[in-house]
C-alpha positions as CSV (number, residue, x, y, z in Angstrom):
1,M,22.0,23.7,34.1
2,H,21.6,21.8,37.4
3,I,24.9,20.5,38.9
4,K,24.7,17.7,41.4
5,H,27.3,17.0,44.1
6,M,28.2,13.5,45.2
7,E,30.2,13.3,48.3
8,C,32.8,10.5,48.7
9,G,35.4,9.8,51.3
10,L,38.9,10.8,50.2
11,R,41.3,8.0,50.2
12,V,44.7,9.7,50.5
13,K,47.5,7.4,49.7
14,A,50.2,9.9,50.4
15,L,50.6,13.6,51.2
16,D,54.1,15.1,50.7
17,P,55.5,18.5,51.9
18,R,54.8,20.1,48.6
19,G,51.0,19.4,49.0
20,V,50.9,16.6,46.5
21,F,48.5,13.7,47.3
22,S,46.7,10.8,45.7
23,G,43.3,9.2,46.4
24,Y,39.9,8.3,45.1
25,A,37.2,10.9,44.4
26,S,34.6,8.2,43.7
27,V,34.5,4.4,44.3
28,F,32.6,2.3,41.8
29,G,29.7,0.1,43.0
30,A,29.3,1.8,46.4
31,L,25.8,2.9,47.4
32,D,26.0,6.5,48.7
33,Q,23.7,8.4,51.0
34,Q,21.9,9.8,48.0
35,N,20.9,6.3,46.9
36,E,23.2,6.6,43.9
37,I,25.9,4.2,42.6
38,V,28.6,5.2,40.1
39,A,29.2,2.5,37.5
40,P,32.6,1.8,36.0
41,G,33.0,4.0,32.8
42,A,30.6,6.7,34.1
43,F,33.4,9.3,33.8
44,T,35.0,8.1,30.5
45,R,33.2,10.5,28.1
46,S,33.6,13.5,30.4
47,L,37.3,12.9,31.1
48,G,37.8,12.6,27.3
49,Q,36.3,16.0,26.9
50,W,38.6,17.4,29.6
51,R,41.6,15.9,27.9
52,K,40.6,17.5,24.5
53,Q,40.6,20.9,26.3
54,G,44.0,20.2,27.9
55,R,42.5,20.8,31.3
56,L,41.1,19.0,34.4
57,P,38.1,19.7,36.7
58,A,38.6,22.3,39.4
59,M,39.8,21.5,42.9
60,L,37.5,23.4,45.2
61,W,37.0,23.9,49.0
62,M,33.5,22.7,50.0
63,H,32.1,23.3,46.5
64,D,32.7,27.0,46.7
65,P,33.7,28.2,43.2
66,T,35.4,31.2,44.8
67,Q,37.8,29.0,46.8
68,P,40.0,26.9,44.7
69,V,42.6,25.1,46.9
70,G,44.9,23.6,44.3
71,L,44.7,21.7,41.1
72,W,44.3,18.1,39.9
73,L,47.4,16.7,38.3
74,S,45.6,13.6,37.2
75,V,42.0,12.4,37.1
76,K,41.4,8.9,35.7
77,E,39.2,5.9,36.0
78,D,40.8,2.6,37.2
79,S,39.2,-0.6,38.3
80,N,38.3,0.8,41.7
81,G,36.9,4.2,40.9
82,L,37.9,7.8,40.0
83,A,41.6,8.0,40.9
84,V,43.0,11.5,41.5
85,D,46.4,13.0,42.0
86,G,46.3,16.6,43.2
87,R,48.5,19.4,44.5
88,L,47.3,21.9,47.1
89,A,48.2,25.6,46.8
90,L,50.1,25.7,50.0
91,R,50.8,29.5,49.9
92,T,47.0,30.2,50.0
93,Q,45.1,30.2,53.3
94,K,42.7,27.5,52.3
95,G,45.3,25.3,50.6
96,G,47.5,25.5,53.7
97,E,44.5,24.7,55.9
98,A,43.5,21.8,53.7
99,Y,47.1,20.4,53.9
100,E,47.1,20.6,57.7
101,L,43.7,19.0,58.0
102,L,44.6,16.2,55.6
103,K,47.8,15.5,57.5
104,M,46.0,15.2,60.7
105,G,43.2,13.0,59.3
106,A,40.6,15.6,60.2
107,L,39.6,16.2,56.6
108,T,38.8,12.9,54.8
109,G,36.2,13.6,52.2
110,L,35.9,14.5,48.5
111,S,32.7,15.4,46.7
112,I,32.3,15.5,42.9
113,G,30.2,18.2,41.2
114,Y,28.5,16.6,38.2
115,R,25.4,16.5,35.9
116,V,23.8,13.2,35.1
117,I,23.8,12.3,31.4
118,A,22.6,8.7,31.6
119,S,21.5,6.4,34.4
120,R,19.4,3.3,35.2
121,I,17.6,2.0,38.2
122,D,18.9,-1.0,40.2
123,A,15.6,-2.4,41.5
124,A,17.4,-4.9,43.8
125,R,19.3,-2.1,45.6
126,K,16.6,0.5,45.1
127,A,19.2,2.9,43.7
128,R,20.0,5.0,40.7
129,V,23.1,3.7,38.9
130,L,25.0,6.6,37.2
131,T,26.4,5.3,33.8
132,D,27.4,8.7,32.3
133,V,28.1,12.0,34.1
134,D,29.6,15.3,33.2
135,L,32.2,16.0,35.8
136,F,32.7,19.7,36.7
137,E,34.7,19.8,39.9
138,I,36.1,17.8,42.8
139,S,36.0,19.4,46.2
140,L,37.6,18.6,49.5
141,V,34.7,18.3,52.0
142,T,34.2,17.4,55.7
143,F,31.3,15.0,55.5
144,P,31.4,12.4,52.7
145,A,28.2,10.6,51.7
146,N,30.1,7.6,50.3
147,E,31.5,5.6,53.2
148,A,33.3,3.2,50.9
149,A,36.2,5.7,50.3
150,R,38.2,6.9,53.3
151,V,41.7,8.2,54.1
152,D,44.1,5.4,54.0
153,D,47.4,7.0,54.8
154,V,48.9,10.4,55.0
155,K,52.6,10.8,55.0
156,R,53.9,13.7,57.1
157,T,57.3,14.2,55.7
158,G,57.1,13.0,52.1
159,D,58.4,9.5,53.0
160,V,56.8,8.1,49.9
161,G,58.5,10.6,47.6
162,L,61.8,10.1,49.4
163,R,61.6,6.3,49.1
164,R,60.7,6.6,45.4
165,E,63.7,8.9,44.8
166,L,66.0,6.5,46.7
167,R,64.8,3.5,44.7
168,A,65.3,5.4,41.5
169,A,68.8,6.5,42.6
170,A,69.6,2.9,43.5
171,A,68.4,1.6,40.1
172,R,70.6,4.2,38.4
173,L,73.6,3.1,40.4
174,Q,73.0,-0.5,39.6
175,N,72.7,0.3,35.9
176,A,75.9,2.3,36.0
177,A,77.7,-0.6,37.8
178,R,76.4,-3.0,35.1
179,R,77.8,-0.7,32.3
180,L,81.2,-0.5,34.1
181,R,81.4,-4.3,34.4
182,A,80.6,-4.6,30.7
183,V,83.4,-2.3,29.7
């Protein structure tokens, strides 16, 4: 079986001190350096198979199957592309390195390992449009082929998580105050 790799820029929305981050492993409709375009729905069948197994694709370092750097907590398609939430293994050498490089903005790429199941040719763009792929792994990489997906923002101290926790605490306090007023 031949597994292909498609490199995409990693769009990290946030990176907290526990090594949890979010981003996009693939962006729909973007022409990459391999003259391929991923169509919306291309991952649907494969993600369904992963769900049935109760697992998700591997998180690797530079496509090296001997170097997992964490695990994917969530991999799903949305209107923009393949949205991922992952957690780095911070107590491992590569996981710690990946965390530091993501924080600095020195590491910005993701690459998917996949096998093409179905595709079509877009004559106007002179590209192959991937309509169904088997997704095997998603790697952190240095040089992405897809320039449409890049690092957006990396939080150094878990600001996003702290704000989320503070908002949740505020909502709980407001609910408690409403209940006390109703008594």
